[in-house]
ROPA-156823 format. One record per residue (C-alpha): residue number from 0; residue in three letters; y, x, z. Coordinates in pm, 1 decimal, decimal comma. Layout:
<recs>
+-----+-----+----------+----------+----------+
:   i :  aa :       yy :       xx :       zz :
+-----+-----+----------+----------+----------+
: NUM : ala :        Y :        X :        Z :
...
+-----+-----+----------+----------+----------+
</recs>
This chain:
<recs>
+-----+-----+----------+----------+----------+
:   i :  aa :       yy :       xx :       zz :
+-----+-----+----------+----------+----------+
:   0 : met :   2670,9 : -11296,9 :   2313,2 :
:   1 : lys :   2373,5 : -11327,5 :   2083,2 :
:   2 : lys :   2598,0 : -11328,3 :   1777,0 :
:   3 : leu :   2780,1 : -11018,9 :   1902,5 :
:   4 : phe :   2451,2 : -10842,4 :   1965,0 :
:   5 : leu :   2328,4 : -10937,7 :   1617,3 :
:   6 : leu :   2650,1 : -10808,8 :   1460,3 :
:   7 : leu :   2608,9 : -10483,7 :   1652,7 :
:   8 : ile :   2251,7 : -10444,1 :   1526,5 :
:   9 : ile :   2365,4 : -10512,8 :   1170,9 :
:  10 : leu :   2648,4 : -10259,4 :   1206,9 :
:  11 : ile :   2410,1 :  -9995,2 :   1338,3 :
:  12 : leu :   2171,5 : -10063,5 :   1052,9 :
:  13 : leu :   2453,7 : -10040,2 :    799,4 :
:  14 : ile :   2571,5 :  -9710,1 :    946,0 :
:  15 : ala :   2213,2 :  -9581,1 :    946,9 :
:  16 : ala :   2166,1 :  -9691,8 :    587,4 :
:  17 : glu :   2491,5 :  -9525,8 :    485,5 :
:  18 : gly :   2388,5 :  -9207,5 :    665,1 :
:  19 : ala :   2046,3 :  -9213,8 :    504,1 :
:  20 : tyr :   2204,8 :  -9263,3 :    163,2 :
:  21 : leu :   2437,7 :  -8968,2 :    217,4 :
:  22 : ile :   2142,4 :  -8748,3 :    312,1 :
:  23 : phe :   1870,4 :  -8877,5 :     81,9 :
:  24 : gly :   2075,0 :  -9017,8 :   -204,9 :
:  25 : pro :   2214,4 :  -8818,6 :   -498,8 :
:  26 : gly :   2415,8 :  -8533,7 :   -348,4 :
:  27 : thr :   2540,3 :  -8324,7 :   -641,5 :
:  28 : ala :   2893,5 :  -8330,7 :   -783,8 :
:  29 : phe :   2860,5 :  -8103,1 :  -1088,8 :
:  30 : lys :   2832,8 :  -8251,7 :  -1438,0 :
:  31 : ser :   2571,5 :  -8023,1 :  -1592,8 :
:  32 : asn :   2193,3 :  -8056,9 :  -1560,5 :
:  33 : arg :   2167,8 :  -7776,3 :  -1307,6 :
:  34 : tyr :   2362,8 :  -7536,5 :  -1091,4 :
:  35 : asp :   2225,9 :  -7188,2 :  -1028,4 :
:  36 : leu :   2303,1 :  -7089,9 :   -672,4 :
:  37 : tyr :   2300,7 :  -6716,2 :   -598,4 :
:  38 : ile :   2274,1 :  -6626,1 :   -230,7 :
:  39 : his :   2332,7 :  -6253,5 :   -203,6 :
:  40 : thr :   2160,1 :  -6034,6 :     51,7 :
:  41 : gly :   2378,2 :  -6024,3 :    363,0 :
:  42 : met :   2572,8 :  -6341,1 :    274,8 :
:  43 : asn :   2652,8 :  -6557,3 :    577,5 :
:  44 : tyr :   2671,8 :  -6933,2 :    598,2 :
:  45 : gln :   3050,8 :  -6938,6 :    584,5 :
:  46 : asp :   3035,5 :  -6755,2 :    249,9 :
:  47 : leu :   2781,8 :  -7007,0 :    121,6 :
:  48 : asp :   2990,4 :  -7302,1 :    239,8 :
:  49 : ser :   3300,6 :  -7165,8 :     66,3 :
:  50 : met :   3111,4 :  -7108,5 :   -257,9 :
:  51 : leu :   2964,2 :  -7459,7 :   -261,3 :
:  52 : arg :   3307,6 :  -7610,2 :   -197,9 :
:  53 : asn :   3491,8 :  -7394,1 :   -451,1 :
:  54 : asp :   3236,0 :  -7468,0 :   -723,1 :
:  55 : leu :   3235,4 :  -7840,8 :   -640,9 :
:  56 : val :   2856,9 :  -7842,2 :   -609,0 :
:  57 : leu :   2809,7 :  -8118,1 :   -349,4 :
:  58 : thr :   2952,3 :  -8465,4 :   -319,8 :
:  59 : his :   2964,8 :  -8446,0 :     62,1 :
:  60 : pro :   2981,6 :  -8082,9 :    183,0 :
:  61 : asp :   3065,3 :  -8191,9 :    538,8 :
:  62 : val :   2744,3 :  -8393,8 :    557,7 :
:  63 : phe :   2559,2 :  -8092,2 :    416,5 :
:  64 : asn :   2706,0 :  -7873,9 :    694,5 :
:  65 : trp :   2612,9 :  -8125,9 :    963,5 :
:  66 : leu :   2255,9 :  -8148,8 :    836,3 :
:  67 : ala :   2229,0 :  -7769,1 :    790,3 :
:  68 : lys :   2314,8 :  -7715,3 :   1156,8 :
:  69 : arg :   2067,1 :  -7980,5 :   1267,1 :
:  70 : ile :   1781,2 :  -7787,5 :   1104,1 :
:  71 : ser :   1916,1 :  -7442,1 :   1205,2 :
:  72 : tyr :   1961,2 :  -7333,5 :    844,5 :
:  73 : pro :   2268,8 :  -7109,0 :    900,2 :
:  74 : ser :   2055,9 :  -6870,3 :   1107,0 :
:  75 : ser :   1764,7 :  -6867,6 :    861,6 :
:  76 : met :   1933,7 :  -6818,3 :    524,1 :
:  77 : lys :   1726,4 :  -6641,7 :    259,5 :
:  78 : ala :   1878,0 :  -6450,0 :    -28,8 :
:  79 : gly :   1779,0 :  -6548,5 :   -380,4 :
:  80 : lys :   1850,7 :  -6752,7 :   -690,0 :
:  81 : tyr :   1804,8 :  -7126,3 :   -642,4 :
:  82 : glu :   1817,5 :  -7407,7 :   -892,5 :
:  83 : ile :   2000,5 :  -7717,4 :   -775,0 :
:  84 : arg :   1921,4 :  -7995,6 :  -1018,6 :
:  85 : glu :   2161,2 :  -8276,9 :  -1095,1 :
:  86 : gly :   2104,8 :  -8569,1 :   -861,1 :
:  87 : met :   1915,3 :  -8375,6 :   -589,6 :
:  88 : asp :   1968,0 :  -8509,4 :   -239,2 :
:  89 : leu :   2111,6 :  -8294,9 :     38,0 :
:  90 : phe :   1792,0 :  -8291,3 :    240,2 :
:  91 : ser :   1587,4 :  -8161,9 :    -56,0 :
:  92 : ile :   1847,7 :  -7894,4 :   -129,5 :
:  93 : leu :   1845,0 :  -7771,9 :    229,8 :
:  94 : lys :   1467,0 :  -7783,0 :    247,1 :
:  95 : met :   1447,6 :  -7570,8 :    -68,1 :
:  96 : leu :   1699,4 :  -7318,6 :     65,9 :
:  97 : arg :   1544,2 :  -7298,9 :    411,7 :
:  98 : asn :   1196,4 :  -7238,3 :    265,8 :
:  99 : gly :   1330,7 :  -6976,6 :     24,6 :
: 100 : lys :   1190,8 :  -7152,9 :   -283,0 :
: 101 : gln :   1362,7 :  -6946,7 :   -548,3 :
: 102 : ile :   1330,1 :  -6987,3 :   -922,8 :
: 103 : pro :   1175,4 :  -6689,1 :  -1103,2 :
: 104 : val :   1387,9 :  -6470,2 :  -1330,0 :
: 105 : asn :   1247,4 :  -6328,3 :  -1652,3 :
: 106 : leu :   1343,4 :  -5970,2 :  -1730,1 :
: 107 : ile :   1274,4 :  -5942,2 :  -2102,5 :
: 108 : ile :   1242,5 :  -5584,2 :  -2219,0 :
: 109 : thr :   1238,2 :  -5520,9 :  -2590,5 :
: 110 : lys :   1379,3 :  -5196,0 :  -2722,0 :
: 111 : leu :   1579,6 :  -4983,2 :  -2481,8 :
: 112 : arg :   1685,1 :  -4626,1 :  -2548,9 :
: 113 : thr :   1813,2 :  -4487,9 :  -2220,5 :
: 114 : arg :   1775,7 :  -4529,6 :  -1848,1 :
: 115 : glu :   2131,7 :  -4657,8 :  -1847,2 :
: 116 : asp :   2026,8 :  -4935,8 :  -2085,0 :
: 117 : leu :   1751,9 :  -5038,8 :  -1844,5 :
: 118 : ala :   1983,2 :  -5025,6 :  -1543,3 :
: 119 : asp :   2240,0 :  -5236,1 :  -1728,4 :
: 120 : leu :   1976,6 :  -5497,9 :  -1815,8 :
: 121 : val :   1851,4 :  -5515,1 :  -1456,9 :
: 122 : gly :   2207,0 :  -5540,7 :  -1324,5 :
: 123 : lys :   2277,3 :  -5838,7 :  -1549,8 :
: 124 : lys :   1961,6 :  -6030,0 :  -1459,4 :
: 125 : leu :   1888,6 :  -5940,4 :  -1095,0 :
: 126 : glu :   2077,8 :  -5884,6 :   -771,7 :
: 127 : cys :   2004,9 :  -5511,0 :   -781,3 :
: 128 : asp :   2314,6 :  -5378,1 :   -959,2 :
: 129 : ser :   2301,6 :  -5112,6 :  -1229,3 :
: 130 : ala :   2442,5 :  -4838,5 :  -1004,9 :
: 131 : ala :   2178,9 :  -4898,0 :   -736,5 :
: 132 : phe :   1906,9 :  -4904,3 :   -999,1 :
: 133 : met :   2028,4 :  -4575,4 :  -1148,7 :
: 134 : arg :   2025,7 :  -4417,6 :   -803,6 :
: 135 : tyr :   1662,3 :  -4518,1 :   -769,1 :
: 136 : met :   1573,0 :  -4371,6 :  -1108,2 :
: 137 : asn :   1750,8 :  -4047,8 :  -1012,8 :
: 138 : asn :   1572,9 :  -4022,5 :   -678,7 :
: 139 : thr :   1299,0 :  -3760,8 :   -715,4 :
: 140 : asp :   1124,8 :  -3879,7 :   -398,4 :
: 141 : ser :   1095,6 :  -4230,1 :   -544,2 :
: 142 : leu :    962,4 :  -4102,1 :   -874,3 :
: 143 : lys :    699,6 :  -3881,9 :   -709,0 :
: 144 : leu :    514,6 :  -4200,8 :   -615,6 :
: 145 : tyr :    439,6 :  -4246,3 :   -986,1 :
: 146 : gly :    394,6 :  -3880,8 :  -1081,2 :
: 147 : leu :    709,5 :  -3896,8 :  -1295,1 :
: 148 : asp :   1053,1 :  -3736,1 :  -1310,9 :
: 149 : thr :   1395,9 :  -3843,4 :  -1431,5 :
: 150 : asn :   1299,8 :  -3770,6 :  -1792,9 :
: 151 : thr :    960,5 :  -3938,8 :  -1792,5 :
: 152 : ile :   1036,4 :  -4242,6 :  -1573,0 :
: 153 : met :   1088,5 :  -4457,4 :  -1884,0 :
: 154 : thr :    726,6 :  -4396,4 :  -1993,7 :
: 155 : met :    633,8 :  -4659,6 :  -1737,2 :
: 156 : val :    849,8 :  -4922,4 :  -1905,2 :
: 157 : phe :    661,9 :  -5120,9 :  -2168,4 :
: 158 : pro :    832,0 :  -5391,4 :  -2376,2 :
: 159 : asn :    724,2 :  -5711,0 :  -2207,7 :
: 160 : thr :    847,3 :  -6008,5 :  -2007,5 :
: 161 : tyr :    850,2 :  -5926,1 :  -1636,8 :
: 162 : thr :    896,5 :  -6209,5 :  -1389,6 :
: 163 : tyr :   1076,8 :  -6136,6 :  -1063,1 :
: 164 : tyr :   1265,0 :  -6310,6 :   -789,5 :
: 165 : trp :   1636,2 :  -6250,2 :   -832,3 :
: 166 : asn :   1672,6 :  -6044,0 :   -513,0 :
: 167 : thr :   1376,3 :  -5811,8 :   -585,8 :
: 168 : ser :   1444,3 :  -5452,6 :   -483,2 :
: 169 : ala :   1447,1 :  -5158,1 :   -725,2 :
: 170 : ser :   1120,4 :  -5023,0 :   -586,5 :
: 171 : arg :    942,4 :  -5356,4 :   -636,4 :
: 172 : ile :   1085,3 :  -5389,7 :   -985,7 :
: 173 : phe :    923,9 :  -5059,7 :  -1079,4 :
: 174 : lys :    603,1 :  -5141,9 :   -900,9 :
: 175 : lys :    545,2 :  -5443,9 :  -1125,6 :
: 176 : met :    618,0 :  -5229,0 :  -1431,4 :
: 177 : glu :    363,5 :  -4975,7 :  -1311,6 :
: 178 : val :    102,7 :  -5249,7 :  -1277,0 :
: 179 : ala :    170,1 :  -5358,1 :  -1637,8 :
: 180 : ala :    139,1 :  -4997,3 :  -1753,5 :
: 181 : gln :   -193,2 :  -4962,3 :  -1571,9 :
: 182 : val :   -321,0 :  -5270,3 :  -1753,1 :
: 183 : tyr :   -230,1 :  -5116,7 :  -2089,2 :
: 184 : trp :   -390,1 :  -4779,8 :  -2016,8 :
: 185 : thr :   -755,3 :  -4877,9 :  -2036,1 :
: 186 : pro :  -1022,1 :  -4604,6 :  -2032,4 :
: 187 : glu :  -1061,0 :  -4655,2 :  -2407,0 :
: 188 : arg :   -691,6 :  -4592,9 :  -2474,0 :
: 189 : leu :   -687,5 :  -4292,2 :  -2242,2 :
: 190 : gln :   -978,9 :  -4146,8 :  -2435,8 :
: 191 : lys :   -802,4 :  -4204,2 :  -2767,4 :
: 192 : ala :   -499,6 :  -4020,5 :  -2632,2 :
: 193 : ala :   -718,1 :  -3733,4 :  -2514,8 :
: 194 : asp :   -878,6 :  -3714,4 :  -2860,8 :
: 195 : his :   -530,8 :  -3636,3 :  -2994,7 :
: 196 : his :   -469,9 :  -3384,8 :  -2711,2 :
: 197 : leu :   -226,4 :  -3627,4 :  -2552,1 :
: 198 : asn :   -199,7 :  -3811,9 :  -2221,6 :
: 199 : arg :    -21,2 :  -4125,3 :  -2104,7 :
: 200 : ile :    320,0 :  -3961,2 :  -2094,5 :
: 201 : thr :    301,0 :  -3760,0 :  -2415,4 :
: 202 : ser :    152,1 :  -4053,2 :  -2607,7 :
: 203 : tyr :    445,0 :  -4268,3 :  -2501,9 :
: 204 : ile :    699,4 :  -4000,3 :  -2595,3 :
: 205 : leu :    547,2 :  -3955,9 :  -2939,7 :
: 206 : ala :    531,3 :  -4334,0 :  -2989,1 :
: 207 : ser :    902,4 :  -4355,8 :  -2907,3 :
: 208 : ile :    976,9 :  -4117,6 :  -3194,6 :
: 209 : val :    754,8 :  -4316,0 :  -3431,2 :
: 210 : glu :    933,9 :  -4633,5 :  -3318,0 :
: 211 : glu :   1270,0 :  -4487,3 :  -3415,1 :
: 212 : glu :   1146,3 :  -4352,7 :  -3748,7 :
: 213 : thr :   1040,6 :  -4679,5 :  -3910,6 :
: 214 : thr :    999,3 :  -5051,3 :  -3873,7 :
: 215 : arg :    719,0 :  -5058,4 :  -4131,0 :
: 216 : lys :    385,5 :  -5121,7 :  -3960,7 :
: 217 : glu :    189,6 :  -4966,3 :  -4247,3 :
: 218 : asp :    375,8 :  -4634,6 :  -4220,8 :
: 219 : lys :    363,2 :  -4588,8 :  -3844,2 :
: 220 : pro :      8,5 :  -4442,2 :  -3820,4 :
: 221 : lys :     83,3 :  -4196,7 :  -4101,8 :
: 222 : ile :    409,9 :  -4088,5 :  -3939,5 :
: 223 : ala :    221,4 :  -4039,9 :  -3613,7 :
: 224 : ser :    -29,5 :  -3822,4 :  -3801,4 :
: 225 : val :    255,0 :  -3606,9 :  -3938,7 :
: 226 : tyr :    381,4 :  -3529,7 :  -3590,9 :
: 227 : leu :     33,2 :  -3474,8 :  -3453,7 :
: 228 : asn :    -30,3 :  -3226,1 :  -3735,9 :
: 229 : arg :    292,8 :  -3045,8 :  -3657,9 :
: 230 : leu :    209,9 :  -3028,3 :  -3287,9 :
: 231 : ala :   -137,3 :  -2895,8 :  -3362,3 :
: 232 : ser :     -5,4 :  -2628,8 :  -3599,8 :
: 233 : gly :    275,2 :  -2513,1 :  -3372,9 :
: 234 : met :    550,2 :  -2641,0 :  -3604,6 :
: 235 : arg :    861,1 :  -2790,4 :  -3452,4 :
: 236 : leu :    872,3 :  -3166,3 :  -3480,2 :
: 237 : ser :   1218,7 :  -3159,6 :  -3642,6 :
: 238 : ala :   1255,3 :  -3532,9 :  -3582,2 :
: 239 : asp :   1596,4 :  -3675,7 :  -3667,2 :
: 240 : pro :   1577,5 :  -3954,4 :  -3403,8 :
: 241 : thr :   1558,6 :  -3692,2 :  -3127,1 :
: 242 : val :   1886,2 :  -3544,5 :  -3250,3 :
: 243 : lys :   2047,6 :  -3888,5 :  -3249,5 :
: 244 : phe :   1924,2 :  -3933,5 :  -2893,2 :
: 245 : ala :   2066,0 :  -3596,6 :  -2790,8 :
: 246 : leu :   2400,0 :  -3693,5 :  -2946,6 :
: 247 : arg :   2378,4 :  -4050,3 :  -2811,9 :
: 248 : arg :   2475,8 :  -4161,4 :  -3161,4 :
: 249 : phe :   2206,1 :  -4410,1 :  -3248,7 :
: 250 : asp :   2389,8 :  -4557,9 :  -3545,9 :
: 251 : leu :   2388,7 :  -4238,8 :  -3753,9 :
: 252 : arg :   2248,5 :  -4297,8 :  -4101,2 :
: 253 : arg :   2256,0 :  -3931,2 :  -4192,9 :
: 254 : val :   2181,4 :  -3634,9 :  -3969,9 :
: 255 : tyr :   2390,5 :  -3349,4 :  -4107,1 :
: 256 : glu :   2303,1 :  -2985,6 :  -4055,3 :
: 257 : lys :   2583,2 :  -2938,9 :  -3801,0 :
: 258 : tyr :   2414,7 :  -3196,0 :  -3577,6 :
: 259 : leu :   2091,4 :  -2996,8 :  -3571,6 :
: 260 : leu :   2258,9 :  -2725,7 :  -3365,3 :
: 261 : ile :   2329,8 :  -2941,3 :  -3060,0 :
: 262 : glu :   2201,3 :  -2774,8 :  -2744,6 :
: 263 : ser :   1969,4 :  -3024,7 :  -2584,3 :
: 264 : pro :   1605,9 :  -3026,3 :  -2471,1 :
: 265 : tyr :   1574,3 :  -3340,8 :  -2685,4 :
: 266 : asn :   1667,1 :  -3157,1 :  -3006,2 :
: 267 : thr :   1326,5 :  -3100,4 :  -3164,7 :
: 268 : tyr :   1482,0 :  -2890,2 :  -3440,0 :
: 269 : leu :   1562,6 :  -2620,8 :  -3183,1 :
: 270 : asn :   1284,9 :  -2677,1 :  -2928,8 :
: 271 : ala :    910,7 :  -2663,7 :  -2986,5 :
: 272 : gly :    681,7 :  -2946,4 :  -2882,1 :
: 273 : leu :    771,2 :  -3294,5 :  -2766,7 :
: 274 : pro :   1103,2 :  -3373,3 :  -2598,4 :
: 275 : pro :   1092,0 :  -3399,0 :  -2217,8 :
: 276 : gly :   1102,4 :  -3778,0 :  -2224,6 :
: 277 : pro :   1093,2 :  -4079,0 :  -2455,5 :
: 278 : ile :   1388,0 :  -4166,1 :  -2678,4 :
: 279 : cys :   1327,3 :  -4542,9 :  -2658,0 :
: 280 : thr :   1078,2 :  -4796,3 :  -2529,7 :
: 281 : pro :    821,1 :  -4813,7 :  -2812,1 :
: 282 : ser :    652,4 :  -5133,9 :  -2920,3 :
: 283 : met :    278,6 :  -5184,2 :  -2872,2 :
: 284 : glu :    256,4 :  -5141,8 :  -3248,8 :
: 285 : ser :    397,3 :  -4789,7 :  -3225,6 :
: 286 : met :    181,3 :  -4705,6 :  -2924,7 :
: 287 : asp :   -130,2 :  -4815,8 :  -3111,2 :
: 288 : ala :    -15,3 :  -4624,2 :  -3419,8 :
: 289 : val :    -22,1 :  -4301,9 :  -3217,1 :
: 290 : leu :   -353,2 :  -4371,5 :  -3046,1 :
: 291 : asn :   -515,5 :  -4477,7 :  -3373,3 :
: 292 : ala :   -343,6 :  -4225,2 :  -3598,0 :
: 293 : pro :   -567,9 :  -4127,1 :  -3894,5 :
: 294 : gln :   -658,2 :  -3770,8 :  -3980,3 :
: 295 : thr :   -433,8 :  -3664,3 :  -4267,9 :
: 296 : asn :   -298,8 :  -3346,2 :  -4421,0 :
: 297 : tyr :     57,0 :  -3476,3 :  -4416,0 :
: 298 : phe :    325,4 :  -3256,0 :  -4264,5 :
: 299 : tyr :    633,8 :  -3420,6 :  -4413,4 :
: 300 : phe :    779,8 :  -3760,2 :  -4489,6 :
: 301 : val :   1110,4 :  -3898,7 :  -4611,0 :
: 302 : ala :   1241,4 :  -4245,8 :  -4688,5 :
: 303 : lys :   1170,2 :  -4379,8 :  -5034,5 :
: 304 : pro :   1472,1 :  -4392,8 :  -5269,2 :
: 305 : asp :   1427,8 :  -4766,3 :  -5323,7 :
: 306 : phe :   1546,9 :  -4829,7 :  -4965,3 :
: 307 : ser :   1242,1 :  -5045,0 :  -4898,7 :
: 308 : gly :   1203,8 :  -4892,0 :  -4555,2 :
: 309 : tyr :    881,0 :  -4720,0 :  -4651,3 :
: 310 : ser :    833,2 :  -4343,2 :  -4669,5 :
: 311 : asn :    695,1 :  -4089,4 :  -4914,7 :
: 312 : phe :    449,0 :  -3853,0 :  -4748,0 :
: 313 : ala :    377,6 :  -3496,5 :  -4852,3 :
: 314 : glu :    134,6 :  -3219,9 :  -4764,6 :
: 315 : thr :    351,3 :  -2931,3 :  -4887,1 :
: 316 : tyr :    713,7 :  -2839,9 :  -4833,5 :
: 317 : thr :    770,4 :  -2814,2 :  -5209,8 :
: 318 : glu :    656,1 :  -3170,5 :  -5261,4 :
: 319 : his :    864,7 :  -3284,4 :  -4966,3 :
: 320 : ile :   1184,2 :  -3123,6 :  -5102,8 :
: 321 : lys :   1133,5 :  -3309,9 :  -5428,9 :
: 322 : asn :   1098,4 :  -3640,1 :  -5241,4 :
: 323 : ala :   1397,0 :  -3560,6 :  -5019,7 :
: 324 : lys :   1624,1 :  -3484,9 :  -5317,2 :
: 325 : glu :   1534,6 :  -3818,5 :  -5475,3 :
: 326 : tyr :   1624,6 :  -4000,1 :  -5156,3 :
: 327 : gln :   1950,0 :  -3806,4 :  -5105,2 :
: 328 : lys :   2053,3 :  -3880,2 :  -5461,6 :
: 329 : ala :   1990,4 :  -4252,2 :  -5411,9 :
: 330 : leu :   2175,3 :  -4247,8 :  -5079,5 :
: 331 : asp :   2475,8 :  -4068,6 :  -5231,3 :
: 332 : glu :   2487,7 :  -4327,6 :  -5509,3 :
: 333 : gln :   2465,9 :  -4613,7 :  -5261,4 :
: 334 : met :   2750,2 :  -4468,5 :  -5054,8 :
: 335 : arg :   2958,4 :  -4411,7 :  -5370,2 :
: 336 : ile :   2914,7 :  -4773,4 :  -5479,3 :
: 337 : gly :   3001,5 :  -4894,2 :  -5129,9 :
: 338 : gln :   3317,6 :  -4685,3 :  -5117,7 :
: 339 : gln :   3418,1 :  -4802,4 :  -5465,8 :
: 340 : ser :   3367,4 :  -5162,8 :  -5361,4 :
: 341 : lys :   3598,2 :  -5113,9 :  -5060,5 :
: 342 : glu :   3868,5 :  -4959,6 :  -5277,0 :
: 343 : asn :   3855,7 :  -5253,8 :  -5519,9 :
: 344 : gln :   3899,1 :  -5513,1 :  -5248,2 :
+-----+-----+----------+----------+----------+
</recs>
């Protein structure tokens, strides 16, 4: 009897040890270092179970289900992006999911040109899909909260790295962007904008044009001064990048005269003043170039014929035409050589 009892105790201990190992031992079946688990808003436990089985995430999904029910996880699921690391035990995985301990997602914004570009980026990185995000940006009631409209909404979007949880809503996504914008717009910067007869929105719009005109840091303040001089004198900006934006042809190397006739509020050859919204998300460098633009007598600029990326600046139209002809001649020659090279291949 004693031997039988001892065997029974040993058996119970072995079963308990096996159970403990299944729960607290390595519980992942995938071969990579991590598995990113996306639990969508509204997903039920059956959907989660099917996904984990189909993707071969767990070594013992039945044990996972048994344990999940013991801790009432199916009724307390939280949407989000979760990182399951190789070798994690089932208990730790369930504890992480039940507590909603998501991993943060970085939304890295560099240069975007349109609202559609922003919506596409958000849709690729976060649960909020691009269509839902566009609906938010087109909702005038939503935009009133920020004093913006569908044209100016992008003036709140500064190139930066924004950290969110994967299931963050569109409104919260914008709220964090607004906070970042508020940080940038210090009283000192607001005063600099006012000194140029600009505000937060118009400074951003002008900076977006400067951003599209050049990549040369040294030229940006001078280009900003050209446009500020034109605005002050009542001249049209006549900025080629605004025509490209109106056409949605951002790869154009040459803006021909026929393009200048496109009917669009963004065509600054036809319309006086700034366009109704930005044509890209400008860098801090371009923003600072506008706010710190020097006082000059320049009204014109054109790319240098050496294709260095720098510009020749001019005070008079006569001088500008001379500079422009030199550049056009160099561009024609470059295109001729390129065409000849293609024909010889």
